[in-house]
N, C-alpha and C positions, 0 to 999 in steps of 0.2 A: 553237474556243474552248479556251483552256488549262485544264488541270485546276484545280478550285477549291482554294485554300489554306484549308482549314477552320479553321486556327488564327487566321485573321483575322476569322472570323465569330463574334465574341464577342457576349454579350448586349447590351452597350452599343451596339455598332456597328449591330446589327439594330434596336434600339429607335430609334436615330437615323434610320435609313432610314424606319421607319414614321412617325415624327414628321414628316419632310419630306413623305412621301407624303400624310399626312392634312392637313397644314397648307398644302401647295402653296407653301411658302416656306421658305427657309433661315433667314431672320431670325425668323419666327414659330415655327419648330421650335426655334430656340435659346432663345427665351423659354419655351416649353413645357417644355423639358428643363432649364432653369436653367443653361445653359452659354453660352459666347461663340459668336458667329456663325462665327468662324474655326475653332473646335473642330468645329462641325458640318461646315463645308466640308472640313476635313482628314479627318474620318471618312468623308465621302462619297467623297473621292478614293481613300482606301484601299479602300473597297468597290468602286469602279469597277475598280480594278486587280485585285482579287480575283475579282470576278464576270465581268469581261471585257465590261462593258456600261456605257454612259454613265449609265444610270439616270434622270437628269433633264437636260433640255436647255432652253436659253433659248427663251422665246416671248414676244415683246413685252417688257414690263417684268418679267415673271415667269418661272417655269419650269414645265415640264410633264413628267410621267413618261413614260418610254419604254414600248413594248409589253412589254418584258421586266420592267420594274418593276411594271407593272400586273398581270402574270400572277404575279409572285413575291410580291406583297403578301399575298394570303390565306394562302399557304404559310408565309411568314415569321411572320405573325401567329399561326398555329397553333403554330409552333415555340416562340414566346415564351410562349404560353398554357400549353403543356406544361411548359416550364421553370419557370414560376411555380407550377404545381401540385405540383412536387416538394417545395415547402416544407410542404405539407400531408400529404405521404406518399402512398403508393399508395392507390387507392380501397379502402374497407373496408365490406363489407356483412355483418353478423353472420350472417344466415340462410344465406349461401352460402360463408362463409369456411371454409377447411379447413387446419388446422395444429395443432401441439401446443404448448401453453403450459406451461412448466415453472416450478413454484413450489417454493422451498425453505422448509420449515416443520417444526417438531417436531410430535409427535403431539398435543400440547395445542392448538397453533395450527391444525393441520390439521383436527381434529375440531370445533373451535369455529366456523371460518369457511368451510371449503372445501366441505362438503356443500351449504351454501346456494348457493355459487357454481356448483357442478355442476348444481343444479336449474335455475338461470337458463340455463346453457349448453345443457342438454338441451331447454329450451323455446325459446330464442331463437337459439342458435348451435350446432346439433347437430353441425356439422362440426369444431368446436374440441375437441380432446382435451386433457384435463388430466392432467399428470404431476406427482406430488409426490415430492420428494427430501428427505432429511434436511438440516437446516440447521446444527445444533449452535450454536456461536457464529459468526455469519456474518462473512465477510470481503469486502472490496471486490473481491478477485480472482474470487470466484464470479460476480459480475456482469460484470466486465471480460472474462473469458474465456468468457462464454456458458455457464457450467455451469448456469445457470438464468436465467429471464427476470425473476423477481421473488422477493424474500425477504420473509417475514413474521417479524418478530422485535422484541423490545424493545431490541435492541442495534444501534445504527447505527454502521457504520464511519466513522471520522473521515477522510473523503475528499471533496474538492470535486466529484468527478464522480459521486457517488452521491446520488440524490434520495430524499426521504422524505416520507411523509404519515401522520399519526396516524390510527389506526382505533378503538381501544378502550382505556379505562383499566382497570387491574386491580391487584390487590394479593395478596400472599402471605398465606395463612391456614393454620390447623392443622385437618386433617381427622382424624376418628376414627369408629369404629363405635359408635354410641350404645347398641347392645344389649350391649356388652361392657366399656364403661368410661365414666367421666365426663370432661368436658374438663379439660385441665390448668388449674389455678387461677392459677398464677404461673410466673415464669421458672424457679425451682428445680425445680418439678414437671415442667415442659416438658423441661428438660435431663436429668432423671433417668429419664424414660420411654424405652421402646424405640422406635426410629425406623426408618422406611424412607427411605433416602437415595437421591439421584439423582446419577449420574455419566454424562454423555453419552458415547456410543460412541467419540467421538474423544478422550476424556479430559478434556474441559472440565468444570469444576465450575460449578454454578449460582451466581448472584451471592449468594444467601443463604448458601451454605456459606462463601464468601469473607468475607462480613460477620461470621459467627460467629467465624471464625478471627481476624479483625482485632480483635474485641472480647475475645479470650482465652477464649471460651466453647467448651465441648466437649459434644457430644451423644453419646448411646449409639446408634450406628447398627448395627443387627443384621442388616440386609440392604440391599444397594445394587443398584439397577436402572439400566438404561441409557436408559430413556425413561419418560414418564409413564404409558404403558399398563400398565406393570408394577405400579403402585400398588394398584389396586382389589383384586386377588385376594390380595395379601399383607396388605392391611389388613382385609379382610373376616373377621369371626369372631375377631379378636384384640384385644388391649389396646394395640396399637402406635399411633403417630402418623405422619402423613405431611404434610409442609409443601409446599403446592402453590398455584398461582394460584386465586383464589376462583371465577373463571368456570368452572373445571373441575367445579364443582358442578352445571353445566348438562348435562354429558355423562358423562365417564369416572367422576367421583366423585359422581354424582347420588344414590347410595344411602347416602351418609354425611353426618354432621353436621360442622359446622365452627365454629371460633371465631377471633377475631383473634389475631395473634401476641402473645406476652407481652413483646415488646420492640419498639422503634421500628425500622421498616424501610420506607423510602419506597415508595409505589405506583409503578407503571411504566405505560408506554403501549405497546401493540402498534403496530408501524409497518409500513407497506409500504415496501420499499426497491427501487429500480431504477436502472439506469445512465442517465446523462444522454442518451446517444444515442437512448434510447427515449422521451424526454420527450414528443415531439410525434407519435410514431407512432400513427395512428388506432386500430389494433387493440389496441395495448398500452394506450392511454388508455381505450378502451372497457372492457377487462377490469379495469383499475384502478378504474374507476367502478362496475363491478358488485360488486367486493369491498367497496368503500366502502359500497355500498347494503346489502349483507348486514350489515356492522358497524353501520350506522346503524339498521337495523331492530331489531337486538338491543339497541342502546343505548336505543331508544325503549321497548322492553318493560321495561327496568330503571327507567325514569323514573317 
């Protein structure tokens, strides 16, 4: 027998073979597949040449499979089942999975959502390790180049290959130490106060800073930190103000009081962002669902 030309063993050709084997008829196989009888006959002829066997021979008014076809049938059926299973991704069992899942998030997003995720992982998927890297203002390239598996951010890159899902709504508020000052009563008092400002390590300014500049407003920033974790100790025991997401009052800024901003600034939504190639990956989907469950539980507590 000549070596098999595997290039001729495409999914459609093998599906045609199984249809004829199951139906015992070229015409019935054509109806089942929704193609013409001549198309089935042409495909069978190509398979005969590729496999070096007649596959089906005439018997009375019908056809019967050869010994080779009968023996090859179960094997080909398994091959097609395996190919179909590729669309669902490789098997995933949380309890036995072992890999590292990398999430890009700043310290506000990290402390808000990821301890809850880690609790789930330790209970249900102890072999999955969590790695958290800084996000800054995220870019699509971070996901395209596998710098991370998922980003948590209110800023979604404008790219058709980046998927997103909303997690939690939040807004910016003014935090202060109630033991050392009263809240600012209006915009002039807010602008006149001493502030702790934020400038991310990569040099990106928060959207609030950009908004103030666009309005022609200037604050008195006496200290600038590169992440939200720097706010509490500078704020504690002083009369300064820190403008930060309201949900930080649940963790990093839990010891401080807060009031709404004295000017309009629209709320924002924390998003999960991931690359389209991971949309249907079972492990990735499971982890996204766990993060969403953590956010949903927190949202329920606020209702």
